[in-house]
C-alpha positions in Angstrom: -23.4 -5.2 24.4 -23.6 -8.3 22.2 -23.9 -11.5 24.1 -21.3 -14.2 23.3 -21.3 -17.8 24.3 -19.4 -18.7 27.4 -16.6 -20.1 25.3 -15.3 -17.0 23.5 -14.9 -17.2 19.8 -11.4 -16.3 18.5 -10.5 -13.6 16.0 -7.1 -13.8 14.3 -5.5 -10.7 12.8 -2.5 -10.4 10.6 -0.7 -7.7 8.4 0.9 -8.5 5.1 3.0 -6.8 2.4 4.7 -3.5 3.0 4.3 -1.7 6.3 2.4 1.6 6.5 1.5 4.0 9.3 -2.0 3.2 10.4 -1.6 -0.6 10.8 -1.0 -0.5 14.5 -4.1 1.7 15.2 -6.2 -0.8 13.2 -4.8 -3.7 15.2 -5.5 -1.8 18.4 -9.1 -1.0 17.5 -9.9 -4.5 16.3 -8.5 -5.9 19.6 -10.2 -3.5 22.0 -13.6 -3.7 20.4 -13.3 -7.5 20.0 -12.4 -8.0 23.7 -15.2 -5.7 24.8 -17.6 -7.8 22.7 -16.4 -11.0 24.4 -14.0 -12.3 21.7 -10.5 -13.6 22.2 -7.9 -12.1 19.8 -4.8 -13.9 18.4 -2.1 -11.9 16.6 -0.4 -13.8 13.8 3.1 -12.6 13.1 4.5 -12.1 9.6 1.3 -12.3 7.6 0.7 -15.3 5.5 4.1 -16.6 6.4 3.0 -16.9 9.9 -0.2 -18.8 8.9 1.7 -21.5 6.9 4.4 -21.7 9.6 2.1 -22.8 12.5 3.2 -26.3 13.6 0.3 -28.5 14.7 2.8 -30.7 16.6 3.3 -27.8 19.1 0.9 -26.5 21.6 -0.7 -23.1 20.9 1.6 -21.5 23.5 4.7 -22.9 21.8 3.9 -21.3 18.5 6.5 -18.5 17.7 4.1 -16.9 15.2 1.2 -16.6 17.5 0.4 -14.5 20.6 -2.7 -13.5 22.4 -3.5 -9.8 22.3 -4.8 -7.7 25.1 -5.5 -4.1 25.8 -2.2 -3.4 27.5 -0.3 -4.7 24.5 -2.2 -2.8 21.9 -2.6 0.4 23.8 1.2 0.7 24.2 1.8 0.1 20.5 -1.3 1.4 18.8 -0.1 5.0 18.4 3.1 4.0 16.6 4.0 3.4 13.0 4.7 0.2 11.2 3.2 -3.1 12.4 4.1 -4.7 15.6 2.7 -8.0 14.2 5.4 -7.7 11.5 4.9 -8.5 7.9 6.1 -10.5 4.9 5.5 -10.7 1.2 4.4 -14.3 1.2 2.1 -15.9 -1.4 1.0 -19.0 0.4 -0.2 -20.7 -2.8 3.2 -20.3 -4.4 5.9 -20.9 -1.8 9.4 -21.4 -3.0 11.0 -24.7 -1.9 13.6 -22.8 0.2 10.8 -20.9 2.0 8.7 -24.0 2.9 8.6 -24.2 6.7 11.0 -26.7 8.2 8.4 -29.1 9.5 6.8 -29.3 6.0 9.9 -29.8 3.9 9.4 -33.6 3.7 5.9 -33.1 2.3 6.6 -30.4 -0.3 9.4 -30.8 -2.8 8.4 -28.8 -5.9 10.2 -25.6 -6.9 7.0 -23.7 -5.9 4.3 -25.2 -3.6 0.7 -24.5 -2.8 0.4 -24.5 1.0 -3.2 -23.5 1.1 -4.3 -26.7 2.6 -1.8 -26.2 5.4 -3.0 -22.6 5.9 -6.6 -23.8 6.3 -5.7 -26.6 8.6 -3.5 -24.3 10.8 -6.2 -21.7 11.2 -8.6 -24.4 12.3 -6.1 -25.9 14.6 -5.6 -22.6 16.3 -9.3 -22.2 16.6 -9.6 -19.0 14.5 -13.3 -18.4 14.0 -12.8 -15.2 12.1 -9.7 -13.9 10.3 -9.0 -10.1 9.8 -6.2 -9.7 7.2 -4.9 -6.2 6.7 -3.1 -5.7 3.4 -2.9 -4.5 -0.2 -4.1 -6.2 -3.3 -1.5 -8.9 -3.1 -2.2 -9.9 0.5 -6.0 -9.6 0.0 -6.0 -11.5 -3.3 -4.8 -14.5 -1.2 -7.6 -13.7 1.3 -10.0 -14.3 -1.6 -8.5 -17.7 -2.0 -9.0 -18.5 1.7 -12.6 -17.2 1.5 -13.2 -19.7 -1.3 -11.8 -22.4 1.0 -14.4 -21.6 3.6 -12.4 -19.4 6.0 -14.6 -16.7 7.5 -12.8 -13.4 7.1 -13.2 -9.6 6.9 -10.4 -7.8 5.0 -9.1 -4.3 5.7 -7.4 -2.5 2.8 -4.0 -0.8 3.2 -1.4 0.5 0.7 0.8 3.5 0.2 -0.2 3.5 -3.5 -3.9 3.9 -2.8 -4.7 1.3 -5.4 -6.8 -1.5 -3.8 -9.9 -1.9 -5.9 -13.3 -1.6 -4.3 -12.5 1.4 -2.0 -11.8 5.0 -2.2 -9.3 4.9 0.7 -6.6 2.5 1.9 -4.8 2.8 5.2 -1.4 4.5 4.8 -2.2 6.6 1.7 -2.9 9.9 3.6 0.4 9.6 5.5 2.2 8.9 2.2 0.8 12.0 0.6 1.4 14.1 3.8 5.1 13.0 4.0 5.6 13.5 0.3 4.4 17.1 0.5 6.4 17.8 3.7 9.6 16.3 2.3 9.3 18.0 -1.1 8.8 21.4 0.6 11.8 20.7 2.7 14.0 20.0 -0.3 12.8 23.1 -2.1 15.4 25.1 -0.1 18.2 23.1 -1.7 16.7 23.4 -5.2 16.2 27.1 -4.9 19.6 27.8 -3.4 21.3 26.2 -6.4 18.6 27.0 -9.1 18.2 23.3 -10.0 15.6 20.8 -11.1 14.3 18.8 -8.2 13.4 15.2 -9.3 11.7 13.1 -6.6 10.9 9.4 -7.1 7.9 8.3 -5.1 5.8 5.1 -4.7 3.4 3.9 -7.4 4.1 0.6 -9.2 1.0 0.5 -11.3 -1.0 3.5 -10.2 0.0 7.2 -10.0 -2.1 8.4 -7.1 0.9 8.8 -4.8 2.4 11.3 -7.3 -0.8 12.9 -8.5 -2.3 13.8 -5.1 0.8 15.5 -3.7 0.9 17.5 -6.9 -2.7 18.5 -6.3 -1.5 19.6 -2.9 1.1 21.9 -4.4 4.2 19.7 -3.9 5.3 19.8 -7.5 5.0 21.6 -10.8 4.7 18.4 -12.8 4.2 14.6 -12.2 4.7 11.6 -14.4 2.6 8.4 -13.6 2.5 4.8 -14.7 -0.8 5.2 -16.5 0.6 7.4 -19.2 4.0 7.2 -21.0 5.8 10.6 -20.9 7.9 12.3 -23.5 11.2 13.4 -22.0 11.6 16.4 -24.3 8.1 17.6 -23.5 8.8 17.2 -19.8 12.1 19.1 -20.1 10.5 22.0 -21.9 7.8 22.2 -19.2 10.4 22.0 -16.4 12.5 24.8 -17.9 9.4 26.9 -18.3 8.5 26.4 -14.7 12.0 27.2 -13.5 12.2 30.4 -15.5 8.8 31.5 -14.2 9.9 30.9 -10.6 11.6 33.8 -8.9 13.8 31.3 -7.1 14.8 29.6 -10.4 13.9 26.0 -9.7 11.2 23.5 -10.6 9.9 20.2 -9.2 8.7 17.0 -10.7 7.3 13.9 -8.9 8.0 10.6 -10.5 6.0 7.5 -9.8 8.4 4.5 -9.6 6.4 2.7 -12.2 6.4 5.6 -14.8 7.9 4.8 -18.2 9.5 6.8 -21.0 7.6 7.0 -24.2 8.3 3.7 -26.0 10.3 2.5 -23.0 10.0 -0.2 -20.4 9.5 -0.1 -16.6 12.8 0.5 -14.8 13.8 -2.1 -12.1 16.6 -1.9 -9.6 17.2 -5.6 -9.9 15.8 -8.7 -11.6 15.0 -10.4 -8.3 11.3 -10.9 -7.7 9.2 -11.2 -4.6 6.7 -14.0 -3.9 4.1 -12.3 -6.1 6.4 -12.0 -9.1 7.1 -8.3 -8.6 10.6 -7.1 -9.4 11.9 -4.3 -7.2 11.3 -1.0 -8.8 13.7 1.9 -8.7 15.9 4.1 -10.9 13.4 5.9 -13.1 14.0 9.1 -11.1 17.7 9.0 -11.7 17.2 8.3 -15.4 14.8 11.2 -15.8 17.1 13.5 -13.9 20.0 12.6 -16.1 18.1 13.2 -19.3 16.6 16.5 -18.0 20.1 17.8 -17.4 21.3 16.6 -20.8 18.3 18.1 -22.7 18.0 21.3 -20.7 20.3 23.4 -22.9 18.0 22.8 -25.8 15.2 24.7 -24.0 17.3 27.1 -21.9 19.4 29.1 -24.3 22.1 26.6 -24.4 22.7 26.6 -20.7 22.7 23.3 -18.7 20.6 23.0 -15.6 21.8 20.8 -12.8 19.7 18.3 -10.8 18.8 17.4 -7.3 17.7 13.8 -7.4 16.1 12.1 -4.4 14.2 8.8 -3.9 11.7 9.3 -1.1 11.0 5.6 -0.7 10.8 4.4 2.9 10.8 7.9 4.3 7.1 8.3 3.4 6.1 5.0 5.0 8.1 5.5 8.2 7.1 7.0 11.5 3.8 7.6 13.1 0.5 7.9 11.1 -1.1 11.3 10.3 -4.6 12.3 11.5 -6.5 10.5 8.7 -4.4 7.3 9.2 -5.2 7.4 12.9 -9.0 7.9 12.4 -9.8 5.7 9.4 -8.1 2.5 10.7 -10.1 2.8 13.9 -13.3 3.2 11.9 -12.4 0.3 9.6 -11.6 -1.9 12.6 -15.0 -1.2 14.2 -16.8 -1.8 10.9 -15.0 -5.1 10.7 -16.3 -6.1 14.1 -19.8 -5.1 13.2 -19.6 -7.5 10.3 -18.1 -10.3 12.4 -20.9 -9.9 15.0 -23.4 -10.3 12.2 -21.4 -13.2 10.8 -21.4 -11.3 7.5 -18.1 -12.7 6.2 -16.2 -12.6 2.9 -16.3 -8.8 3.0 -13.8 -6.0 2.7 -14.4 -2.7 4.7 -14.2 0.3 2.5 -15.1 4.0 1.8 -17.3 4.5 -1.2 -19.0 7.7 -2.2 -17.2 9.2 0.8 -19.1 6.9 3.2 -18.0 3.9 5.2 -19.3 0.7 3.7 -18.3 -2.8 2.8 -18.0 -4.8 -0.4 -17.3 -8.4 -1.3 -13.6 -9.3 -0.9 -13.9 -10.4 -4.5 -13.6 -6.8 -5.4 -9.8 -7.2 -4.9 -9.0 -8.4 -8.4 -6.1 -8.1 -10.8 -5.9 -7.8 -14.6 -4.4 -10.4 -17.0 -0.9 -9.1 -16.1 -1.3 -9.5 -12.3 -1.7 -5.7 -11.8 -4.3 -4.0 -9.6 -7.3 -2.9 -11.7 -7.6 0.4 -9.8 -5.6 3.1 -11.7 -5.8 6.9 -12.2 -8.5 7.8 -14.7 -6.1 9.7 -17.1 -8.9 11.2 -19.2 -10.7 12.5 -16.2 -7.8 13.5 -13.8 -4.5 13.9 -15.7 -3.5 16.4 -18.3 -1.3 14.4 -20.7 0.0 17.5 -22.4 1.0 19.4 -19.2 1.8 16.4 -17.0 -0.4 18.0 -14.3 -3.6 17.1 -12.5 -7.0 18.1 -13.9 -9.0 20.1 -11.3 -12.1 21.1 -13.3 -15.6 19.7 -12.9 -15.0 17.8 -9.7 -18.5 18.2 -8.3 -19.6 14.8 -7.0 -16.0 13.4 -7.0 -14.5 11.8 -3.9 -12.7 14.0 -1.4 -9.2 12.9 -2.4 -10.1 12.7 -6.1 -9.8 8.9 -6.2 -12.2 6.4 -7.7 -13.1 3.0 -6.4 -12.3 1.3 -9.7 
C-alpha cells in the first residue's frame, strides 16, 4: 500500500465525446483503486464543458458539474453502459459565444473563445492534483493542450472507431465490433427471406476499422472504408456474385459512414458542425443501396435486386460492455493509477505489441485536415479489388489486426 500524506490528493475524472460501453467500468476502477491508495476522487460531469463551467464564486459543494465519487456510487453503476458522468463534444479552446458559461459571458464576447485559462484556473480551484480524461482523439487532443499548460494528467483512450493514435486498442471498440456482428447476423434472416442485398452503414468517420473487423469476423461479404474510394459498379458486380453463390440468395456489405464513391465527396446528413468542426455523417449507406439496386440488372441478367438498408448507428454503442470492454477499462484504470502514484504524468495508457503500456499523450495527433492519423493500412490489410480484408502473412500482427499508427 502506497503511503499518502494526511491531506489526500485529489484525482478528477471526466469523459468526453461520444459515449461507449466500457466508460463506467473505467470510472469504477479508477475510483476504487484511487480510494484504496488514499486519494479523493471528483467526478466532472459533461467532459470539458464541465471543466469550463465550474464557477469559482460558488463553493465546491454548490458546483452542479462536480460530485465526489465513492465505492457505493461506482459499484452500482460500473457494470452499465454509457457514462454516468455524462459527456459533451466541447472544445474548450474554441467555445461558441452562445455556449460560454453564463458567469463568463461578460468576459468573453468573440464568436469563438479560448477558455483554456478558465479551465486551468477551475481545476486548480477545485484542487485537482491529477486529471484522468477518457475520450477519443478530439477529447484527448485538448488534454494535450492542458498538459502544455502544466496540468498533470493521464489519458485513457476510447472510441467506437478504434482510431486513437498511439494504441492498438480503445475502450468501446470491441463492443462495437461485437454488436455489429450480432446485428448483421440477425438481419440476415430478412435478407435471405427476400433474396436481397443487405447494406449496413456503420461507424467510421476517417478510419474503417469498425467495418473491416466485423468483416474479418464473418459479418459481411464486402466492406467499403474511408481509406479507399470505391467503384460502385465493381461493388455491384461483387455483390451480385456473392448473392448468386449463396444458397439463400442474399449478400451483405458493411459501409463505413466516411466511405466515399470514386471521385465523390463525403456524405453528410446536415451541414451543422460540432465544436471540433465535424459535420454529422450519414446517408452514404442509403446512396450505395439505391445505386446497387439501379445497377444490379447490369450484372444479374437484367433482373433488379431489392435492398434492405439499415444504419446501425447508436445500436452498436448502446447497452452494456462486452467482455473485452469490461476487462480492458479496468486494466487501463489501474495502469493510470500506477502512473499517478509515480507522478509520471503527460501519458496515455495504451496497448502496444499486445501488451499494456503507456506513451506520451502527445501521440494523440491529427493531420493537416484535423483527422486522426491512425487509419487502416490499405496495402497491408485491405484488398482494393475485392473490397475484402487481407488475411495473409499476419504473423507478428496485433490480435485485432490493428496498428498503433
